All heavy atoms as TSV, in Angstrom:
chain	resi	resn	atom	element	x	y	z
A	1	MET	N	N	89.541	103.384	113.031
A	1	MET	CA	C	89.797	103.958	111.742
A	1	MET	C	C	90.079	102.826	110.754
A	1	MET	O	O	90.459	101.739	111.165
A	1	MET	CB	C	90.993	104.908	111.812
A	1	MET	CG	C	90.846	105.981	112.873
A	1	MET	SD	S	92.241	107.107	112.889
A	1	MET	CE	C	91.572	108.366	111.844
A	2	GLN	N	N	89.907	103.139	109.477
A	2	GLN	CA	C	90.175	102.136	108.454
A	2	GLN	C	C	91.074	102.714	107.367
A	2	GLN	O	O	91.092	103.917	107.134
A	2	GLN	CB	C	88.878	101.650	107.821
A	2	GLN	CG	C	88.004	100.887	108.779
A	2	GLN	CD	C	86.759	100.337	108.109
A	2	GLN	OE1	O	86.538	100.513	106.917
A	2	GLN	NE2	N	85.945	99.660	108.888
A	3	GLY	N	N	91.822	101.834	106.736
A	3	GLY	CA	C	92.704	102.224	105.652
A	3	GLY	C	C	93.116	101.008	104.852
A	3	GLY	O	O	92.587	99.918	105.048
A	4	VAL	N	N	94.073	101.209	103.963
A	4	VAL	CA	C	94.558	100.154	103.081
A	4	VAL	C	C	96.081	100.084	103.222
A	4	VAL	O	O	96.754	101.120	103.277
A	4	VAL	CB	C	94.174	100.467	101.613
A	4	VAL	CG1	C	94.775	99.460	100.654
A	4	VAL	CG2	C	92.667	100.515	101.461
A	5	ILE	N	N	96.611	98.870	103.279
A	5	ILE	CA	C	98.059	98.708	103.355
A	5	ILE	C	C	98.677	99.294	102.080
A	5	ILE	O	O	98.398	98.829	100.981
A	5	ILE	CB	C	98.465	97.227	103.489
A	5	ILE	CG1	C	97.865	96.592	104.740
A	5	ILE	CG2	C	99.996	97.087	103.473
A	5	ILE	CD1	C	98.401	97.111	106.038
A	6	LYS	N	N	99.478	100.314	102.244
A	6	LYS	CA	C	100.103	100.982	101.104
A	6	LYS	C	C	101.446	100.335	100.764
A	6	LYS	O	O	101.759	100.116	99.596
A	6	LYS	CB	C	100.319	102.458	101.433
A	6	LYS	CG	C	100.995	103.241	100.339
A	6	LYS	CD	C	101.115	104.699	100.718
A	6	LYS	CE	C	101.787	105.492	99.611
A	6	LYS	NZ	N	101.856	106.911	99.978
A	7	LYS	N	N	102.221	100.047	101.803
A	7	LYS	CA	C	103.548	99.481	101.582
A	7	LYS	C	C	103.926	98.601	102.766
A	7	LYS	O	O	103.715	98.969	103.910
A	7	LYS	CB	C	104.574	100.602	101.426
A	7	LYS	CG	C	105.987	100.089	101.184
A	7	LYS	CD	C	106.905	101.204	100.794
A	7	LYS	CE	C	108.301	100.709	100.539
A	7	LYS	NZ	N	108.513	100.195	99.218
A	8	LEU	N	N	104.505	97.454	102.466
A	8	LEU	CA	C	105.042	96.556	103.483
A	8	LEU	C	C	106.538	96.384	103.250
A	8	LEU	O	O	106.968	96.193	102.115
A	8	LEU	CB	C	104.381	95.180	103.420
A	8	LEU	CG	C	102.968	95.076	103.959
A	8	LEU	CD1	C	102.402	93.693	103.664
A	8	LEU	CD2	C	102.924	95.346	105.439
A	9	VAL	N	N	107.291	96.452	104.316
A	9	VAL	CA	C	108.728	96.171	104.272
A	9	VAL	C	C	108.911	94.974	105.201
A	9	VAL	O	O	109.320	95.098	106.345
A	9	VAL	CB	C	109.556	97.393	104.716
A	9	VAL	CG1	C	111.036	97.125	104.556
A	9	VAL	CG2	C	109.142	98.637	103.937
A	10	ALA	N	N	108.547	93.805	104.676
A	10	ALA	CA	C	108.469	92.582	105.478
A	10	ALA	C	C	109.797	92.209	106.114
A	10	ALA	O	O	109.834	91.792	107.280
A	10	ALA	CB	C	107.945	91.434	104.629
A	11	ASP	N	N	110.894	92.368	105.378
A	11	ASP	CA	C	112.195	91.977	105.933
A	11	ASP	C	C	112.648	92.880	107.079
A	11	ASP	O	O	113.503	92.497	107.866
A	11	ASP	CB	C	113.259	91.927	104.830
A	11	ASP	CG	C	113.472	93.251	104.131
A	11	ASP	OD1	O	112.518	94.045	104.021
A	11	ASP	OD2	O	114.610	93.500	103.673
A	12	ARG	N	N	112.035	94.049	107.221
A	12	ARG	CA	C	112.371	94.960	108.319
A	12	ARG	C	C	111.245	95.053	109.341
A	12	ARG	O	O	111.394	95.702	110.371
A	12	ARG	CB	C	112.702	96.333	107.769
A	12	ARG	CG	C	113.887	96.191	106.800
A	12	ARG	CD	C	114.847	97.286	106.651
A	12	ARG	NE	N	115.177	98.065	107.794
A	12	ARG	CZ	C	115.415	99.364	107.722
A	12	ARG	NH1	N	115.322	99.999	106.571
A	12	ARG	NH2	N	115.751	100.037	108.792
A	13	GLY	N	N	110.093	94.425	109.039
A	13	GLY	CA	C	109.012	94.318	110.012
A	13	GLY	C	C	108.152	95.549	110.217
A	13	GLY	O	O	107.649	95.786	111.318
A	14	PHE	N	N	107.920	96.311	109.151
A	14	PHE	CA	C	107.025	97.458	109.288
A	14	PHE	C	C	106.301	97.727	107.983
A	14	PHE	O	O	106.583	97.111	106.963
A	14	PHE	CB	C	107.775	98.708	109.767
A	14	PHE	CG	C	108.753	99.279	108.776
A	14	PHE	CD1	C	108.347	100.215	107.838
A	14	PHE	CD2	C	110.082	98.885	108.784
A	14	PHE	CE1	C	109.251	100.757	106.931
A	14	PHE	CE2	C	110.996	99.423	107.887
A	14	PHE	CZ	C	110.575	100.357	106.954
A	15	GLY	N	N	105.367	98.665	108.048
A	15	GLY	CA	C	104.620	99.035	106.862
A	15	GLY	C	C	103.931	100.370	107.034
A	15	GLY	O	O	104.061	101.022	108.077
A	16	PHE	N	N	103.167	100.754	106.008
A	16	PHE	CA	C	102.433	102.006	106.025
A	16	PHE	C	C	101.004	101.763	105.552
A	16	PHE	O	O	100.766	100.985	104.637
A	16	PHE	CB	C	103.095	103.035	105.109
A	16	PHE	CG	C	104.454	103.457	105.591
A	16	PHE	CD1	C	105.584	102.801	105.145
A	16	PHE	CD2	C	104.588	104.485	106.499
A	16	PHE	CE1	C	106.842	103.163	105.590
A	16	PHE	CE2	C	105.839	104.859	106.961
A	16	PHE	CZ	C	106.971	104.196	106.505
A	17	ILE	N	N	100.089	102.445	106.199
A	17	ILE	CA	C	98.668	102.389	105.851
A	17	ILE	C	C	98.310	103.691	105.167
A	17	ILE	O	O	98.615	104.776	105.686
A	17	ILE	CB	C	97.806	102.216	107.118
A	17	ILE	CG1	C	98.182	100.927	107.845
A	17	ILE	CG2	C	96.320	102.246	106.762
A	17	ILE	CD1	C	97.595	100.829	109.245
A	18	ALA	N	N	97.673	103.607	103.997
A	18	ALA	CA	C	97.156	104.791	103.315
A	18	ALA	C	C	95.839	105.155	103.997
A	18	ALA	O	O	94.932	104.329	104.085
A	18	ALA	CB	C	96.931	104.513	101.834
A	19	ALA	N	N	95.768	106.375	104.512
A	19	ALA	CA	C	94.581	106.813	105.251
A	19	ALA	C	C	94.271	108.263	104.905
A	19	ALA	O	O	95.120	108.970	104.365
A	19	ALA	CB	C	94.834	106.677	106.747
A	20	ASP	N	N	93.075	108.682	105.233
A	20	ASP	CA	C	92.718	110.091	105.056
A	20	ASP	C	C	93.695	110.934	105.861
A	20	ASP	O	O	93.954	110.642	107.022
A	20	ASP	CB	C	91.292	110.357	105.536
A	20	ASP	CG	C	90.247	109.697	104.657
A	20	ASP	OD1	O	90.562	109.368	103.499
A	20	ASP	OD2	O	89.123	109.490	105.137
A	21	GLY	N	N	94.270	111.923	105.242
A	21	GLY	CA	C	95.191	112.798	105.946
A	21	GLY	C	C	96.638	112.367	105.876
A	21	GLY	O	O	97.499	112.995	106.460
A	22	GLY	N	N	96.939	111.273	105.210
A	22	GLY	CA	C	98.324	110.854	105.059
A	22	GLY	C	C	98.574	109.429	105.483
A	22	GLY	O	O	97.677	108.730	105.946
A	23	ASP	N	N	99.806	109.010	105.341
A	23	ASP	CA	C	100.191	107.638	105.669
A	23	ASP	C	C	100.391	107.463	107.170
A	23	ASP	O	O	100.800	108.391	107.863
A	23	ASP	CB	C	101.488	107.265	104.957
A	23	ASP	CG	C	101.345	107.240	103.451
A	23	ASP	OD1	O	100.192	107.190	102.968
A	23	ASP	OD2	O	102.366	107.267	102.759
A	24	VAL	N	N	100.116	106.241	107.639
A	24	VAL	CA	C	100.278	105.885	109.042
A	24	VAL	C	C	101.283	104.737	109.123
A	24	VAL	O	O	101.113	103.711	108.462
A	24	VAL	CB	C	98.934	105.454	109.663
A	24	VAL	CG1	C	99.104	105.010	111.108
A	24	VAL	CG2	C	97.910	106.584	109.568
A	25	PHE	N	N	102.325	104.909	109.916
A	25	PHE	CA	C	103.355	103.894	110.115
A	25	PHE	C	C	102.843	102.822	111.074
A	25	PHE	O	O	102.113	103.122	112.019
A	25	PHE	CB	C	104.598	104.553	110.719
A	25	PHE	CG	C	105.656	103.577	111.155
A	25	PHE	CD1	C	106.596	103.104	110.258
A	25	PHE	CD2	C	105.712	103.133	112.466
A	25	PHE	CE1	C	107.573	102.199	110.663
A	25	PHE	CE2	C	106.684	102.239	112.882
A	25	PHE	CZ	C	107.617	101.766	111.971
A	26	PHE	N	N	103.237	101.565	110.847
A	26	PHE	CA	C	102.975	100.522	111.839
A	26	PHE	C	C	104.122	99.527	111.876
A	26	PHE	O	O	104.792	99.290	110.884
A	26	PHE	CB	C	101.632	99.807	111.599
A	26	PHE	CG	C	101.596	98.921	110.392
A	26	PHE	CD1	C	101.844	97.562	110.496
A	26	PHE	CD2	C	101.293	99.433	109.145
A	26	PHE	CE1	C	101.798	96.732	109.378
A	26	PHE	CE2	C	101.247	98.620	108.023
A	26	PHE	CZ	C	101.500	97.264	108.139
A	27	HIS	N	N	104.334	98.974	113.064
A	27	HIS	CA	C	105.384	97.987	113.308
A	27	HIS	C	C	104.728	96.622	113.432
A	27	HIS	O	O	103.589	96.518	113.897
A	27	HIS	CB	C	106.126	98.345	114.604
A	27	HIS	CG	C	107.337	97.522	114.851
A	27	HIS	ND1	N	107.311	96.437	115.700
A	27	HIS	CD2	C	108.596	97.611	114.365
A	27	HIS	CE1	C	108.518	95.903	115.734
A	27	HIS	NE2	N	109.316	96.591	114.927
A	28	HIS	N	N	105.432	95.573	113.054
A	28	HIS	CA	C	104.857	94.225	113.086
A	28	HIS	C	C	104.364	93.825	114.466
A	28	HIS	O	O	103.415	93.043	114.589
A	28	HIS	CB	C	105.866	93.193	112.567
A	28	HIS	CG	C	106.978	92.896	113.515
A	28	HIS	ND1	N	106.893	91.906	114.460
A	28	HIS	CD2	C	108.193	93.470	113.656
A	28	HIS	CE1	C	108.021	91.880	115.158
A	28	HIS	NE2	N	108.832	92.825	114.680
A	29	SER	N	N	104.940	94.356	115.513
A	29	SER	CA	C	104.577	93.955	116.876
A	29	SER	C	C	103.179	94.405	117.291
A	29	SER	O	O	102.628	93.875	118.263
A	29	SER	CB	C	105.601	94.493	117.872
A	29	SER	OG	O	105.602	95.906	117.866
A	30	ILE	N	N	102.578	95.344	116.572
A	30	ILE	CA	C	101.241	95.819	116.965
A	30	ILE	C	C	100.128	95.219	116.101
A	30	ILE	O	O	98.966	95.563	116.273
A	30	ILE	CB	C	101.171	97.368	116.972
A	30	ILE	CG1	C	101.547	97.984	115.622
A	30	ILE	CG2	C	102.083	97.934	118.028
A	30	ILE	CD1	C	100.404	98.124	114.716
A	31	VAL	N	N	100.463	94.315	115.204
A	31	VAL	CA	C	99.438	93.651	114.389
A	31	VAL	C	C	98.737	92.613	115.260
A	31	VAL	O	O	99.382	91.768	115.888
A	31	VAL	CB	C	100.046	93.001	113.130
A	31	VAL	CG1	C	98.978	92.261	112.329
A	31	VAL	CG2	C	100.716	94.057	112.261
A	32	VAL	N	N	97.411	92.692	115.317
A	32	VAL	CA	C	96.604	91.814	116.165
A	32	VAL	C	C	96.834	90.351	115.806
A	32	VAL	O	O	96.884	89.982	114.631
A	32	VAL	CB	C	95.111	92.184	116.031
A	32	VAL	CG1	C	94.242	91.225	116.814
A	32	VAL	CG2	C	94.875	93.610	116.487
A	33	ASP	N	N	96.987	89.534	116.810
A	33	ASP	CA	C	97.181	88.084	116.670
A	33	ASP	C	C	98.421	87.707	115.861
A	33	ASP	O	O	98.480	86.633	115.277
A	33	ASP	CB	C	95.951	87.409	116.048
A	33	ASP	CG	C	94.721	87.531	116.930
A	33	ASP	OD1	O	94.877	87.592	118.166
A	33	ASP	OD2	O	93.616	87.560	116.386
A	34	GLY	N	N	99.418	88.594	115.810
A	34	GLY	CA	C	100.666	88.269	115.126
A	34	GLY	C	C	100.503	87.937	113.657
A	34	GLY	O	O	101.239	87.115	113.119
A	35	GLN	N	N	99.562	88.562	112.981
A	35	GLN	CA	C	99.257	88.244	111.590
A	35	GLN	C	C	100.041	89.072	110.577
A	35	GLN	O	O	99.642	89.190	109.425
A	35	GLN	CB	C	97.762	88.429	111.338
A	35	GLN	CG	C	96.889	87.509	112.151
A	35	GLN	CD	C	95.419	87.733	111.841
A	35	GLN	OE1	O	95.051	88.291	110.816
A	35	GLN	NE2	N	94.566	87.300	112.734
A	36	PHE	N	N	101.176	89.647	110.966
A	36	PHE	CA	C	101.945	90.496	110.059
A	36	PHE	C	C	102.303	89.771	108.767
A	36	PHE	O	O	102.202	90.329	107.679
A	36	PHE	CB	C	103.216	91.001	110.747
A	36	PHE	CG	C	104.042	91.907	109.872
A	36	PHE	CD1	C	103.679	93.224	109.682
A	36	PHE	CD2	C	105.180	91.441	109.231
A	36	PHE	CE1	C	104.427	94.064	108.870
A	36	PHE	CE2	C	105.944	92.268	108.417
A	36	PHE	CZ	C	105.559	93.582	108.242
A	37	GLU	N	N	102.709	88.521	108.871
A	37	GLU	CA	C	103.139	87.768	107.691
A	37	GLU	C	C	102.001	87.540	106.695
A	37	GLU	O	O	102.252	87.299	105.522
A	37	GLU	CB	C	103.736	86.412	108.092
A	37	GLU	CG	C	105.067	86.524	108.818
A	37	GLU	CD	C	104.917	86.932	110.290
A	37	GLU	OE1	O	103.811	86.776	110.872
A	37	GLU	OE2	O	105.890	87.426	110.851
A	38	GLN	N	N	100.754	87.614	107.148
A	38	GLN	CA	C	99.620	87.406	106.253
A	38	GLN	C	C	99.142	88.691	105.579
A	38	GLN	O	O	98.326	88.646	104.670
A	38	GLN	CB	C	98.432	86.784	107.006
A	38	GLN	CG	C	98.600	85.303	107.300
A	38	GLN	CD	C	99.394	85.053	108.573
A	38	GLN	OE1	O	99.277	85.797	109.521
A	38	GLN	NE2	N	100.199	84.013	108.579
A	39	LEU	N	N	99.644	89.842	106.008
A	39	LEU	CA	C	99.215	91.101	105.409
A	39	LEU	C	C	99.775	91.246	103.995
A	39	LEU	O	O	100.891	90.812	103.709
A	39	LEU	CB	C	99.683	92.283	106.254
A	39	LEU	CG	C	99.052	92.421	107.635
A	39	LEU	CD1	C	99.672	93.605	108.369
A	39	LEU	CD2	C	97.550	92.581	107.547
A	40	LYS	N	N	98.994	91.887	103.138
A	40	LYS	CA	C	99.386	92.125	101.740
A	40	LYS	C	C	99.118	93.584	101.386
A	40	LYS	O	O	98.170	94.190	101.894
A	40	LYS	CB	C	98.570	91.242	100.782
A	40	LYS	CG	C	98.655	89.760	101.078
A	40	LYS	CD	C	99.999	89.199	100.732
A	40	LYS	CE	C	100.011	87.710	100.983
A	40	LYS	NZ	N	101.280	87.192	101.367
A	41	GLU	N	N	99.916	94.134	100.508
A	41	GLU	CA	C	99.664	95.487	100.022
A	41	GLU	C	C	98.306	95.512	99.325
A	41	GLU	O	O	97.952	94.584	98.604
A	41	GLU	CB	C	100.779	95.937	99.089
A	41	GLU	CG	C	102.079	96.160	99.829
A	41	GLU	CD	C	103.221	96.611	98.945
A	41	GLU	OE1	O	103.021	96.830	97.727
A	41	GLU	OE2	O	104.343	96.735	99.472
A	42	GLY	N	N	97.538	96.569	99.587
A	42	GLY	CA	C	96.199	96.709	99.023
A	42	GLY	C	C	95.100	96.141	99.918
A	42	GLY	O	O	93.922	96.324	99.636
A	43	GLN	N	N	95.475	95.475	101.007
A	43	GLN	CA	C	94.504	94.864	101.907
A	43	GLN	C	C	93.913	95.912	102.848
A	43	GLN	O	O	94.610	96.790	103.353
A	43	GLN	CB	C	95.199	93.772	102.727
A	43	GLN	CG	C	94.263	93.006	103.626
A	43	GLN	CD	C	94.994	91.877	104.344
A	43	GLN	OE1	O	96.216	91.766	104.295
A	43	GLN	NE2	N	94.239	91.035	104.995
A	44	LYS	N	N	92.607	95.813	103.098
A	44	LYS	CA	C	91.925	96.719	104.011
A	44	LYS	C	C	92.200	96.301	105.453
A	44	LYS	O	O	92.187	95.114	105.777
A	44	LYS	CB	C	90.418	96.710	103.768
A	44	LYS	CG	C	90.028	97.279	102.431
A	44	LYS	CD	C	88.542	97.228	102.244
A	44	LYS	CE	C	88.159	97.690	100.844
A	44	LYS	NZ	N	86.704	97.605	100.638
A	45	VAL	N	N	92.471	97.315	106.298
A	45	VAL	CA	C	92.734	97.061	107.711
A	45	VAL	C	C	92.006	98.090	108.572
A	45	VAL	O	O	91.607	99.152	108.103
A	45	VAL	CB	C	94.246	97.118	108.039
A	45	VAL	CG1	C	95.001	95.977	107.377
A	45	VAL	CG2	C	94.850	98.456	107.657
A	46	GLU	N	N	91.860	97.727	109.822
A	46	GLU	CA	C	91.328	98.621	110.839
A	46	GLU	C	C	92.488	98.926	111.774
A	46	GLU	O	O	93.300	98.039	112.064
A	46	GLU	CB	C	90.206	97.912	111.585
A	46	GLU	CG	C	89.489	98.757	112.598
A	46	GLU	CD	C	88.313	97.989	113.170
A	46	GLU	OE1	O	88.546	96.984	113.869
A	46	GLU	OE2	O	87.178	98.406	112.913
A	47	TYR	N	N	92.591	100.154	112.246
A	47	TYR	CA	C	93.712	100.513	113.108
A	47	TYR	C	C	93.311	101.586	114.112
A	47	TYR	O	O	92.290	102.252	113.961
A	47	TYR	CB	C	94.914	100.986	112.280
A	47	TYR	CG	C	94.665	102.276	111.526
A	47	TYR	CD1	C	95.062	103.496	112.048
A	47	TYR	CD2	C	94.019	102.262	110.298
A	47	TYR	CE1	C	94.822	104.678	111.368
A	47	TYR	CE2	C	93.786	103.430	109.610
A	47	TYR	CZ	C	94.186	104.629	110.149
A	47	TYR	OH	O	93.939	105.791	109.478
A	48	VAL	N	N	94.143	101.717	115.137
A	48	VAL	CA	C	93.979	102.737	116.162
A	48	VAL	C	C	95.252	103.571	116.161
A	48	VAL	O	O	96.350	103.012	116.121
A	48	VAL	CB	C	93.778	102.092	117.559
A	48	VAL	CG1	C	93.713	103.136	118.642
A	48	VAL	CG2	C	92.542	101.218	117.559
A	49	LEU	N	N	95.105	104.898	116.194
A	49	LEU	CA	C	96.284	105.756	116.239
A	49	LEU	C	C	96.866	105.782	117.642
A	49	LEU	O	O	96.132	105.763	118.629
A	49	LEU	CB	C	95.930	107.180	115.821
A	49	LEU	CG	C	95.663	107.394	114.346
A	49	LEU	CD1	C	95.283	108.844	114.102
A	49	LEU	CD2	C	96.863	107.015	113.502
A	50	ASP	N	N	98.183	105.832	117.725
A	50	ASP	CA	C	98.892	105.920	118.991
A	50	ASP	C	C	99.390	107.352	119.140
A	50	ASP	O	O	100.472	107.698	118.676
A	50	ASP	CB	C	100.063	104.939	119.010
A	50	ASP	CG	C	100.747	104.872	120.352
A	50	ASP	OD1	O	100.518	105.778	121.187
A	50	ASP	OD2	O	101.498	103.917	120.576
A	51	ASP	N	N	98.590	108.190	119.778
A	51	ASP	CA	C	98.940	109.598	119.930
A	51	ASP	C	C	100.209	109.792	120.753
A	51	ASP	O	O	100.937	110.750	120.576
A	51	ASP	CB	C	97.792	110.379	120.562
A	51	ASP	CG	C	96.600	110.482	119.628
A	51	ASP	OD1	O	96.800	110.501	118.401
A	51	ASP	OD2	O	95.465	110.537	120.124
A	52	ALA	N	N	100.504	108.873	121.654
A	52	ALA	CA	C	101.690	108.978	122.503
A	52	ALA	C	C	102.974	108.796	121.707
A	52	ALA	O	O	104.020	109.285	122.111
A	52	ALA	CB	C	101.625	107.951	123.627
A	53	LYS	N	N	102.914	108.070	120.597
A	53	LYS	CA	C	104.124	107.797	119.806
A	53	LYS	C	C	104.149	108.535	118.483
A	53	LYS	O	O	104.912	108.192	117.605
A	53	LYS	CB	C	104.263	106.290	119.565
A	53	LYS	CG	C	104.566	105.543	120.835
A	53	LYS	CD	C	104.961	104.130	120.542
A	53	LYS	CE	C	105.339	103.431	121.828
A	53	LYS	NZ	N	105.737	102.067	121.598
A	54	ARG	N	N	103.335	109.555	118.344
A	54	ARG	CA	C	103.362	110.366	117.129
A	54	ARG	C	C	104.719	111.045	117.041
A	54	ARG	O	O	105.225	111.561	118.018
A	54	ARG	CB	C	102.246	111.400	117.168
A	54	ARG	CG	C	102.121	112.183	115.902
A	54	ARG	CD	C	100.962	113.173	116.002
A	54	ARG	NE	N	100.874	113.930	114.793
A	54	ARG	CZ	C	100.160	113.580	113.745
A	54	ARG	NH1	N	99.466	112.478	113.777
A	54	ARG	NH2	N	100.132	114.327	112.667
A	55	SER	N	N	105.315	111.009	115.866
A	55	SER	CA	C	106.648	111.594	115.702
A	55	SER	C	C	106.607	112.688	114.646
A	55	SER	O	O	105.581	112.945	114.035
A	55	SER	CB	C	107.643	110.514	115.301
A	55	SER	OG	O	107.387	110.091	113.976
A	56	ASP	N	N	107.755	113.315	114.429
A	56	ASP	CA	C	107.864	114.340	113.383
A	56	ASP	C	C	107.601	113.751	112.015
A	56	ASP	O	O	107.268	114.459	111.084
A	56	ASP	CB	C	109.250	114.972	113.400
A	56	ASP	CG	C	109.493	115.787	114.659
A	56	ASP	OD1	O	108.503	116.175	115.310
A	56	ASP	OD2	O	110.666	116.032	114.984
A	57	ARG	N	N	107.770	112.444	111.894
A	57	ARG	CA	C	107.561	111.772	110.608
A	57	ARG	C	C	106.105	111.441	110.354
A	57	ARG	O	O	105.760	110.930	109.313
A	57	ARG	CB	C	108.401	110.509	110.545
A	57	ARG	CG	C	109.866	110.820	110.574
A	57	ARG	CD	C	110.675	109.581	110.459
A	57	ARG	NE	N	112.095	109.896	110.536
A	57	ARG	CZ	C	113.035	109.017	110.492
A	57	ARG	NH1	N	112.745	107.733	110.392
A	57	ARG	NH2	N	114.284	109.386	110.571
A	58	GLY	N	N	105.248	111.639	111.336
A	58	GLY	CA	C	103.832	111.398	111.134
A	58	GLY	C	C	103.238	110.450	112.150
A	58	GLY	O	O	103.909	110.015	113.084
A	59	PRO	N	N	101.967	110.109	111.951
A	59	PRO	CA	C	101.261	109.263	112.910
A	59	PRO	C	C	101.709	107.811	112.876
A	59	PRO	O	O	102.210	107.323	111.864
A	59	PRO	CB	C	99.800	109.396	112.480
A	59	PRO	CG	C	99.857	109.759	111.043
A	59	PRO	CD	C	101.123	110.545	110.857
A	60	ARG	N	N	101.515	107.138	114.018
A	60	ARG	CA	C	101.838	105.714	114.149
A	60	ARG	C	C	100.589	104.987	114.629
A	60	ARG	O	O	99.800	105.526	115.389
A	60	ARG	CB	C	102.941	105.520	115.182
A	60	ARG	CG	C	104.240	106.174	114.800
A	60	ARG	CD	C	105.251	106.034	115.884
A	60	ARG	NE	N	105.639	104.642	115.984
A	60	ARG	CZ	C	106.876	104.206	116.057
A	60	ARG	NH1	N	107.859	105.063	116.082
A	60	ARG	NH2	N	107.141	102.934	116.130
A	61	ALA	N	N	100.450	103.763	114.202
A	61	ALA	CA	C	99.323	102.937	114.635
A	61	ALA	C	C	99.674	102.222	115.938
A	61	ALA	O	O	100.822	101.851	116.163
A	61	ALA	CB	C	98.966	101.917	113.563
A	62	ALA	N	N	98.665	102.038	116.784
A	62	ALA	CA	C	98.837	101.310	118.044
A	62	ALA	C	C	98.315	99.893	117.918
A	62	ALA	O	O	98.646	99.033	118.714
A	62	ALA	CB	C	98.113	102.032	119.168
A	63	SER	N	N	97.469	99.651	116.929
A	63	SER	CA	C	96.870	98.342	116.704
A	63	SER	C	C	96.438	98.259	115.256
A	63	SER	O	O	95.862	99.218	114.733
A	63	SER	CB	C	95.659	98.179	117.631
A	63	SER	OG	O	94.965	97.001	117.346
A	64	VAL	N	N	96.729	97.144	114.598
A	64	VAL	CA	C	96.311	96.941	113.207
A	64	VAL	C	C	95.659	95.580	113.119
A	64	VAL	O	O	96.205	94.578	113.603
A	64	VAL	CB	C	97.515	96.999	112.237
A	64	VAL	CG1	C	97.090	96.652	110.821
A	64	VAL	CG2	C	98.162	98.379	112.270
A	65	LYS	N	N	94.482	95.537	112.509
A	65	LYS	CA	C	93.725	94.291	112.371
A	65	LYS	C	C	93.208	94.177	110.939
A	65	LYS	O	O	92.558	95.102	110.435
A	65	LYS	CB	C	92.550	94.300	113.355
A	65	LYS	CG	C	91.682	93.089	113.260
A	65	LYS	CD	C	90.523	93.201	114.238
A	65	LYS	CE	C	89.602	92.010	114.109
A	65	LYS	NZ	N	88.440	92.146	114.975
A	66	PRO	N	N	93.478	93.074	110.260
A	66	PRO	CA	C	92.960	92.889	108.903
A	66	PRO	C	C	91.426	92.852	108.917
A	66	PRO	O	O	90.818	92.275	109.812
A	66	PRO	CB	C	93.494	91.517	108.487
A	66	PRO	CG	C	94.598	91.195	109.429
A	66	PRO	CD	C	94.301	91.935	110.692
A	67	LEU	N	N	90.800	93.499	107.933
A	67	LEU	CA	C	89.351	93.471	107.794
A	67	LEU	C	C	88.894	92.337	106.892
A	67	LEU	O	O	87.731	91.992	106.869
A	67	LEU	CB	C	88.828	94.793	107.247
A	67	LEU	CG	C	88.875	95.970	108.211
A	67	LEU	CD1	C	88.392	97.222	107.526
A	67	LEU	CD2	C	88.016	95.678	109.436
A	68	GLU	N	N	89.826	91.808	106.128
A	68	GLU	CA	C	89.492	90.724	105.204
A	68	GLU	C	C	90.618	89.717	105.215
A	68	GLU	O	O	91.774	90.061	105.462
A	68	GLU	CB	C	89.268	91.270	103.794
A	68	GLU	CG	C	90.447	92.092	103.299
A	68	GLU	CD	C	90.150	92.882	102.049
A	68	GLU	OE1	O	88.983	93.176	101.774
A	68	GLU	OE2	O	91.114	93.195	101.347
A	69	LYS	N	N	90.294	88.495	104.950
A	69	LYS	CA	C	91.305	87.445	104.877
A	69	LYS	C	C	92.002	87.505	103.523
A	69	LYS	O	O	91.386	87.832	102.516
A	69	LYS	CB	C	90.676	86.063	105.048
A	69	LYS	CG	C	89.979	85.872	106.377
A	69	LYS	CD	C	90.996	85.713	107.469
A	69	LYS	CE	C	90.278	85.472	108.785
A	69	LYS	NZ	N	91.166	85.463	109.902
A	70	THR	N	N	93.287	87.167	103.514
A	70	THR	CA	C	93.997	87.103	102.244
A	70	THR	C	C	93.820	85.706	101.656
A	70	THR	O	O	93.719	84.734	102.391
A	70	THR	CB	C	95.504	87.381	102.436
A	70	THR	OG1	O	96.009	86.488	103.402
A	70	THR	CG2	C	95.724	88.810	102.884
A	71	PRO	N	N	93.779	85.619	100.339
A	71	PRO	CA	C	93.576	84.298	99.696
A	71	PRO	C	C	94.761	83.372	99.891
A	71	PRO	O	O	95.840	83.749	100.191
A	71	PRO	CB	C	93.407	84.646	98.232
A	71	PRO	CG	C	93.741	86.071	98.060
A	71	PRO	CD	C	93.844	86.683	99.403
């Protein structure tokens, strides 16, 4: 699946991806190759949903990978 980083809370290590059907939560530990610090709001990413960790608050990502490099 693909989406755009909607919000990053860098000091707490998580963020949200704007996707069809609503926002998807992700934790810094699931960003491919430890690239959390390089992510920027508005950046396109590819992700996989983690159905096992879906909560009442909504879907969670199991893997997040940037589709484009940040400048």
